[in-house]
C-alpha positions, 0 to 999 in steps of 0.5 A, spaced: 208 649 740 210 650 747 207 656 751 210 661 755 209 661 762 206 669 761 201 666 756 197 663 762 198 670 766 192 675 766 197 679 761 196 673 756 189 673 757 188 680 756 192 680 750 188 674 747 182 678 748 185 684 745 187 680 739 180 677 739 177 684 738 182 686 733 180 680 729 173 682 730 175 689 727 178 685 721 172 681 720 168 687 720 172 691 715 172 685 710 165 684 711 164 691 709 169 692 704 172 686 701 167 685 695 168 692 693 175 691 692 177 696 698 179 690 703 186 693 703 189 696 709 191 702 705 184 703 704 183 702 712 188 708 713 185 713 708 178 712 710 180 712 718 183 719 717 178 722 713 173 719 718 177 723 723 176 729 719 169 729 720 166 733 714 172 737 713 174 736 706 182 735 704 186 736 697 187 730 693 195 731 695 193 730 702 189 724 701 195 721 697 199 722 704 193 719 708 195 712 704 201 710 708 206 705 706 205 705 698 208 710 693 205 716 691 203 713 684 199 707 688 196 712 693 193 716 687 191 709 684 187 708 690 184 715 691 182 715 684 178 708 685 175 710 691 172 716 687 170 712 681 167 707 686 163 713 689 166 712 696 169 719 696 166 725 693 170 731 690 167 738 692 169 745 689 175 748 693 172 755 695 180 757 696 182 755 689 177 754 683 182 750 679 182 744 684 177 740 688 177 737 695 175 730 697 171 728 703 167 721 705 161 720 701 154 718 704 155 711 702 162 710 705 160 714 711 154 709 712 159 702 711 164 705 715 160 706 721 157 699 721 165 697 721 166 702 727 160 700 731 161 692 730 168 693 732 167 698 738 162 693 741 167 687 741 172 692 744 167 694 749 166 687 751 173 686 752 174 693 756 168 691 761 170 684 762 176 686 766 177 691 771 183 695 769 189 696 774 189 702 778 194 707 776 196 712 782 195 719 781 201 724 780 200 726 787 200 720 790 206 717 787 209 724 789 207 723 796 210 716 796 216 718 793 217 723 798 216 718 804 221 713 801 227 719 801 228 723 807 233 727 808 238 725 813 
């Protein structure tokens, strides 16, 4: 396989480092969740969205919508598996007594925190390995633009 000239450039090296960090995220995910049957990318999206909501519980219907790329029936199966295996917990809905809300269990929170910490360390190593390109502030950009175009 022939390499593109861009692969040897700084951009190519940056992309390689990014992919290595991404691979570390994948490895961390598999290490934490594969044996339990939650290694699927669909669980990653569900768990990520619940983490971002912190302690705010969501309805089951909302949880189904967090599982992207599958049918509603498959999303229901995934959410119910996470409940059955103790990764999601059901809590009373104070606004509507006949429904239940879902949130991350302490088990899921702890396992997911390990994934985040491992992946974050890999990404931080990449970000600290190179100095990001300097981007001009909007004011500096406007000054440069005004200096280039002068009325006749």
